[in-house]
C-alpha positions in Angstrom: 27.2 -77.0 59.7 23.9 -75.8 61.3 24.9 -72.1 60.8 25.9 -72.7 57.3 22.7 -74.5 56.4 20.6 -71.7 58.0 22.4 -69.1 55.8 21.9 -71.1 52.7 18.3 -71.6 53.6 17.8 -67.8 54.0 19.3 -67.1 50.6 17.1 -69.8 49.1 14.0 -68.3 50.5 15.0 -64.8 49.1 15.8 -66.2 45.7 13.2 -68.9 45.4 15.8 -71.5 44.4 16.3 -75.1 45.1 18.9 -76.1 47.9 20.4 -79.5 48.7 20.3 -80.3 52.4 22.9 -82.5 54.0 22.8 -84.7 57.0 25.4 -84.6 59.7 27.1 -87.6 58.1 27.7 -85.5 55.0 25.2 -87.5 52.8 23.1 -85.5 50.5 19.4 -85.4 51.0 16.7 -84.9 48.4 16.5 -81.4 47.1 14.1 -79.2 48.9 12.2 -76.6 46.9 11.6 -73.3 48.9 8.5 -71.5 47.4 8.5 -67.7 47.8 5.0 -66.3 47.9 4.1 -63.9 45.2 3.6 -60.7 47.2 2.3 -58.6 44.2 -1.4 -57.8 44.5 -3.7 -60.3 42.7 -5.3 -58.9 39.6 -9.1 -58.9 39.5 -10.6 -60.1 36.2 -12.0 -57.1 34.2 -15.3 -58.9 33.9 -15.7 -58.9 37.6 -15.0 -55.2 38.1 -18.0 -52.9 38.6 -18.3 -50.4 35.8 -17.0 -47.0 36.9 -18.7 -45.2 34.0 -22.4 -44.4 35.0 -24.9 -44.9 32.2 -26.7 -41.7 31.4 -30.2 -41.5 29.8 -30.7 -39.1 26.9 -33.2 -36.4 27.8 -36.3 -36.2 25.8 -36.4 -33.6 23.1 -38.5 -30.6 23.8 -41.9 -30.6 22.0 -42.1 -28.6 18.8 -43.6 -25.1 19.2 -46.4 -24.6 16.8 -47.5 -21.1 17.5 -46.3 -18.3 19.9 -46.8 -14.6 20.6 -46.6 -12.6 17.3 -48.0 -15.3 15.1 -51.3 -14.9 13.1 -53.6 -16.6 10.8 -56.4 -19.1 10.6 -54.6 -21.7 12.8 -54.3 -19.1 15.6 -58.0 -18.4 15.1 -58.7 -22.1 15.7 -56.5 -22.2 18.8 -58.4 -19.2 20.2 -61.8 -20.7 19.4 -60.9 -23.8 21.3 -59.5 -21.9 24.2 -62.9 -20.2 24.3 -64.7 -23.6 24.5 -62.8 -24.4 27.7 -63.3 -20.9 29.1 -59.7 -19.9 29.1 -60.2 -17.1 26.6 -63.2 -14.8 26.2 -62.1 -12.3 23.6 -61.7 -13.0 19.8 -60.9 -15.1 18.0 -58.9 -12.3 16.4 -56.3 -14.5 14.5 -53.4 -12.7 16.2 -51.5 -14.5 19.0 -51.5 -11.5 21.5 -51.0 -11.1 25.2 -54.4 -12.4 26.2 -53.8 -15.6 24.0 -50.4 -16.1 25.6 -51.9 -15.8 29.1 -54.7 -18.2 28.2 -52.3 -20.8 26.9 -50.2 -20.4 30.1 -53.2 -21.0 32.3 -54.3 -24.0 30.4 -50.8 -25.4 30.6 -50.5 -24.9 34.3 -53.9 -26.4 35.0 -52.7 -29.7 33.4 -49.2 -29.9 34.8 -47.5 -28.8 31.6 -44.6 -26.3 31.4 -46.2 -22.8 31.6 -44.5 -21.3 28.6 -47.4 -19.5 27.0 -46.3 -21.1 23.7 -48.5 -23.6 21.9 -46.3 -26.7 21.4 -47.5 -30.1 20.2 -48.1 -31.5 23.6 -50.3 -28.5 24.6 -52.3 -28.7 21.3 -52.9 -32.4 21.5 -54.3 -31.9 25.0 -56.5 -29.1 23.8 -57.7 -31.1 20.8 -59.0 -33.9 23.0 -61.0 -31.5 25.2 -62.7 -29.5 22.5 -64.7 -29.8 19.2 -63.9 -28.7 15.7 -64.9 -24.9 15.5 -67.5 -23.9 13.0 -67.0 -21.1 10.5 -68.6 -18.5 12.8 -66.8 -19.8 15.8 -63.6 -18.7 14.1 -65.1 -15.3 13.2 -67.1 -14.8 16.3 -66.2 -11.1 16.5 -66.1 -10.5 12.7 -63.0 -10.2 10.6 -63.9 -12.9 8.1 -62.7 -12.4 4.4 -65.4 -10.9 2.1 -66.6 -12.9 -0.9 -66.8 -11.7 -4.4 -69.3 -8.7 -4.7 -72.8 -9.4 -6.2 -73.0 -8.3 -9.9 -75.7 -5.7 -8.9 -73.1 -4.0 -6.8 -70.7 -3.2 -9.6 -72.3 0.1 -10.7 -73.1 3.4 -8.8 -72.8 3.9 -5.0 -73.8 0.6 -3.3 -73.7 -0.8 0.2 -73.1 -4.4 -0.9 -74.1 -6.7 2.0 -73.3 -10.4 2.0 -75.1 -12.9 4.2 -72.5 -15.6 3.2 -69.4 -13.8 4.4 -71.2 -11.4 6.9 -69.6 -8.4 5.4 -70.6 -5.0 4.1 -68.7 -3.6 1.2 -69.0 0.2 0.5 -68.5 0.3 -3.2 -68.3 3.3 -5.7 -68.5 2.4 -9.5 -67.3 -1.1 -8.9 -64.4 -0.2 -6.5 -64.4 -1.3 -2.9 -63.9 1.7 -0.6 -64.2 -0.2 2.7 -65.3 -3.4 4.2 -66.8 -4.1 7.6 -68.1 -7.2 9.5 -71.9 -7.2 10.0 -74.5 -9.4 11.6 -78.2 -10.0 10.8 -81.5 -10.7 12.2 -82.4 -14.0 13.8 -84.5 -16.7 12.2 -87.5 -15.1 13.7 -86.7 -11.6 12.6 -84.7 -12.1 9.5 -83.1 -9.3 7.5 -84.8 -9.0 4.1 -82.9 -9.7 1.0 -83.1 -7.9 -2.3 -82.2 -4.5 -3.9 -83.2 -1.3 -1.9 -82.1 2.3 -1.4 -81.3 4.4 1.7 -84.3 6.5 2.4 -83.5 8.1 5.8 -80.4 8.7 7.9 -80.6 9.2 11.7 -77.4 9.9 13.5 -78.7 9.3 17.1 -81.8 7.1 16.5 -83.4 5.1 19.2 -85.8 2.4 18.3 -89.4 3.0 19.4 -90.2 -0.7 19.1 -87.3 -2.1 21.2 -86.3 1.0 23.1 -82.7 0.4 22.0 -80.2 2.9 20.6 -79.4 2.6 16.8 -76.7 5.2 16.2 -75.6 6.0 12.6 -78.8 4.4 11.4 -79.3 4.3 7.5 -82.8 2.9 6.8 -83.3 0.9 3.6 -86.3 -1.3 4.1 -89.2 -0.3 6.5 -87.6 -0.4 10.0 -84.6 -2.2 8.9 -81.4 -0.2 8.9 -77.7 -0.4 8.8 -76.4 0.9 12.2 -73.9 0.6 14.9 -74.5 -2.1 17.6 -72.8 -2.0 21.0 -74.2 -5.6 21.5 -72.5 -6.8 18.5 -69.2 -5.2 19.6 -69.5 -6.9 22.9 -70.9 -10.5 22.1 -70.2 -10.8 18.4 -72.2 -13.5 16.6 -73.3 -14.9 19.9 -76.2 -12.6 19.5 -78.4 -11.3 16.6 -80.4 -8.2 15.6 -84.1 -7.7 15.2 -83.6 -7.5 11.4 -81.3 -4.7 11.0 -77.7 -4.9 9.7 -75.4 -4.4 12.7 -72.0 -3.0 12.5 -69.5 -3.5 15.5 -66.8 -1.1 14.3 -67.9 2.3 15.5 -65.2 4.6 13.8 -65.8 2.5 10.6 -69.7 3.1 10.6 -69.2 6.8 11.6 -67.0 7.2 8.4 -69.6 5.3 6.4 -72.6 7.3 7.6 -70.7 10.5 6.5 -70.2 9.1 2.9 -73.6 7.5 2.3 -76.3 9.5 0.8 -80.1 9.2 0.7 -80.9 7.4 -2.5 -77.7 5.2 -2.5 -78.3 1.6 -3.4 -78.3 -1.3 -0.8 -78.0 -4.9 -2.0 -78.5 -7.8 0.5 -77.6 -11.1 -1.0 -76.4 -14.6 -0.3 
C-alpha cells in the first residue's frame, strides 16, 4: 500500500491533480490537493521596465548665413565699416566681401568663441551689432566709391570737371555726357575748397607745393592755389584726412588719364 500511494503521489505532483489518500484500514481520507509550482519566468509589468530606447535631443539648426566671400553691396560696406570700428579690418570699406573681410570675420568669431567660418551668420552679426555704432555715410565710403549724384545744370554744356561736395565725386563731362567719375575729397573746415564756376588756368604734372612742401602730381589749378591733383595721403587714409583746399583724387591711373584730357580753359564747377 505504501509503494502504491507513493507512486500515485508522484503522478499527482507531475500532473497537478487531486488524489484520495487511504488509511491502512481502507477508509478514504479527505482529498489532498497537490500544488505544482509554476516554473515559467514571472513577467515584469511593462510599466516597470526601464525604457531601452534612449531619448535623443534634436540639434540646434545652424544660424543663417547673411554674407560670405564673393558677396557685394551696401550691407557688406556696413559689415566692413563695423569691423573697422573694432579694429579687425583696416582697409575699405570696399563693398566687396574679399579675402581680407573673410579673415577679419574669422578673427572676430574666434575671439568670441564662435565657429571660425569666415562667413557672417546671424549670430556673428548680432554680436558685432552690440559692439559697434551705426556707420555714417562717410564711414561707408571712407576710401571713396560712393555713387555720384545728378550733375549740376552748369555742367551740361562744354568740357567740364563737375565736382560735387554732396557725393564727393568728380565727373569729367563733355557736352553733357559723363566720360569718367572719380572719388574726391576736399579741404577741412579751416581750409575749405571754394565753390563756384572756375576754369583751369595751369597744369603741372610734377608739382610740389611751395606752401606745404608736399607733392601735388597731375595738378590742374582752377582757383588761386587750389587745384585738382593726385594725393597719396587720400589713397592711404581716405576721408580720415583732408586737403588744404585742393580737390584730391586717390586713383592715380584715373587722374593721369584725366590730366591728359583736360585742357587749359576747361570749366570747373564745384557745387553742393
